[in-house]
N, C-alpha and C positions, 0 to 999 in steps of 0.2 A: 503494500499499500504506500502511495504518494504519502510527502507530507502534505500536502495542497488537500489529498483525498480523504486524511486525517481531520481536517478540519471542518467535512461535513460530516452534520447531523440528521441525512436523510432515515427516516424512520424511528428517531426518537421523540419523545413526549416532553413539551417542558412548560412548567408553571412560575410564573413570575406576578410577586403583592408589588401594590402598587403599582400599578403598569397602567395605568388609565391613562398617566401623562409624565413627560419632564424625564426622568433617568429609567424611570422602569418600564414606561413605551419604548425606551430607545433601545433597551435589552432584548425586549420581547422582538422588537420589532429585527435583531439583530438575529436572534436564535430563529426566529422563521426564515429568516433571509439565507441562513446555512442550509436549512433543512427540514428544521425540526416545526413540530405539531405545535401550537402553543396556545394555552389554557393563561388567555389575562385578569387577574385578581386585583380586585378593587374593592372599596367600602362603597362607591361609587358605583352603581352599575351604568347607567346613562354613558357615563364616560368612559366606563369600561366597555360598552357595547360597543361606540362610536371607534375606539383603538382597535376592538377584535377584527370589525370590519375593514378599517382602513388596511391593519396585517393581510389580512386574506384576502385585498382585491390588488396589493399592490406585488405580492409575494406568492398565490397560491398556493398557501398553509394552510390546512386547518386551524382554524381556530374557535376559541369560545369565551364569551365572561361569566366571569360569578361574581356574583357580591359575599365581600365575609368581613365581619370584626374577626383578624387575627390575634387579636388582644384577648380574645375568649379560647381558652385551652379546648374547648372542646371542637372546636372548630376547625382544629389541625387534621385530624386526622378524616373529619367529614369529607375535607379538602382533596385529601387526598385519595381517598374514595371513592369521590365524583370522577374527579378526574381522571380516574382509572378506569370506570365504567364507560367515559364518555368518549375516552380516547384511548382504551386498550392495555395501557399502561402508565408507570413515570419514569424515566429516567435521567430528569433533570429538574432540582429545584433551585429558584433562585429566590429568597427571600431578602426584598426591597425596602417594604413599607417602613416607613418614620416619618419622622417630625424634626424639627430643630426650633429652636424659642430664647431668646437671649434674655437673660436678668440679673441683676448680682445678687451674688452665693445669699451674701445676708438677707434679699429680703425673697428669697425661695420658698415659696409655701409647698406643704407637705402634697397635696393636690398637685401640685407643676412636676414635682420632682415623679412621682408616681404616674403620671399620666407619661412622660418620658419616656421610664423604663417599663412600663406596661411596654411599648407600643416597640422601642426599637430595640428594647432586648427579650423582654417575655419572649414577646411572640415570636421572633426567633427562635429563641428556645424550644417552644410548641410546634412551630413549624418543623427545624430540623429534627428534634427527634418522632415526630409521626414521618414524613418522608423516608428517614433513614430505616427507619422498621420495616417499613415498605422494600426501600431499596435489599436490604440486608436478607430479606427472602426470596427477593426473585433478580436474582444475577446481580447487583450491584448497582451504583450509578455515583453521579455527581450533584451536590449541592453549592450552591454557594453564597452567601451572605453578605451584603450591603453595608461595608463598615464605613470609614473616615479618618481623614487623614490628623482627625481629631482624637483618634484614639490611641497617637502617635505624641503627638505635640497637643500643648493647649494656645490654642486661637485667641490672636489681639487684632484690635481692641474688645470686639464684643465676649461679656460675661454668658459661659452657656456650661457652668459644671455639670449638669445632670447631662446634659448633650453628650459631651465629652467621656463621661462617667461610662454612659450608655455605650457608647461608640466603642469605648476600651473592652468592656466587655464583651461583644461582639466577638473581635477578633480574638479575644481567648479562649471562650464559648466556641469556634470554631475549630481552634487548634485543638484544644481538648478534643471533640468532636471528631477532629481525623485523624489523630493518635490512635483514639479507641476503636475504629474502624477501619485505619491502615489497610488491614492484611484481611480484610472481610470485605473488600470490593464498590467500598462507598467513599470518595473523594470528599472534605468537606471543605474549601477556603474560603476566604474575604477578600471582595475588593473593597480598596478604600480609597475614593473619591476627594479630590481637593475642590477646592472653588469650582461650580458647573454652574453655567450659566442657566438655570432652569426657568421657567414660568415663575415661580415662587422667588427668584431674585430680582426680577425686574420691575420690583416698584418701583416708584420716583423718589419714595422716602430713603433707599438704600442705594443709591446711585452715588452718594459720596464713601458708603462703605466698600461696592464695587471697585472703584476707580484706586481705593488705596489695597483691596485683594490683592489686583490685578496689581499693582506697584510693587508689590513686595514677593512675587510669582515671578522666578528669573526668565520663563516664558513673556513676562508683562500680557498676561492676559487669562481671563476666565478659560476654563476647557467648555466642550459642547458635550452633550447626551451623549450624541454618538460617536463620540470618541473612547466612552466605554464598554461601547458592543466589540470589540474587537477580541479582550480582555476576556468578556463574557463568553461569547463564543471558542475561545482556546482555553479558558477552564471546562467546559461544557464538554468539548469533545475528547477525544482519542489521542491531539497531541499534545494534550495535558497529563498524560497515564501516571505521572511518578510524579505529579506536584497534588499535596495536598498537605492541612495544616499551614497552608502559607499568607500568607497576606500581603497582597498584591496593590503598594501603594500608587495609583496615575493621579497627581498632583501638580503638571509643569515645572516641577522640580523644586514646589515650596519645602518639602522638610530636611531636602537636602542643603540648604542654607541656613 
């Protein structure tokens, strides 16, 4: 098999959470372009259906939208079961749903702490465990979780202790899963983006921060969501069979300086 063939995902089934827009949409699109059938998972069913339709029309792959609150533990095995029933299997699980929020640590409420940890970390545990259980019993697979460069560094100037903590947890959790399952056919890795110019960062009030972030990034710009699709396809495919329990930082050089 040639190296280019190893990057193909034909015959594979994937789901991506938080896939209705932004990074999740770009990841789901990239997996479909590489040949995978893709379940588009999001809490907003209307947006997820639109994204699934667009991906199907652009790639010719089978897609389906699912409305799921990933913070509810019982929903994770239900999602796996439904995707398997609808698509005939599950080979790739991508846990991308998350949120960001800035507040000084001394002012952070208990409610905001729990809301961040529940979505950004607990939901990733629930999903990885459920997908992993299926894959361990059915020939293996690849699980990729969205971390952040904020799991390795502390961002400035915005205060976000709960976000940084949640992403550090995702990275180390994924390494722990990856090591436990390394000899059982299930790989678990994280992609940790830097500053990516998603819809959520386009508000006028964030313009000064966007300029500051770009100024301290060696490439002098924010990344695009589609610039994460290549590493997603790599980790989902047979091109990365020796990669597990690893964190892949894609940040335009930010964490290197």
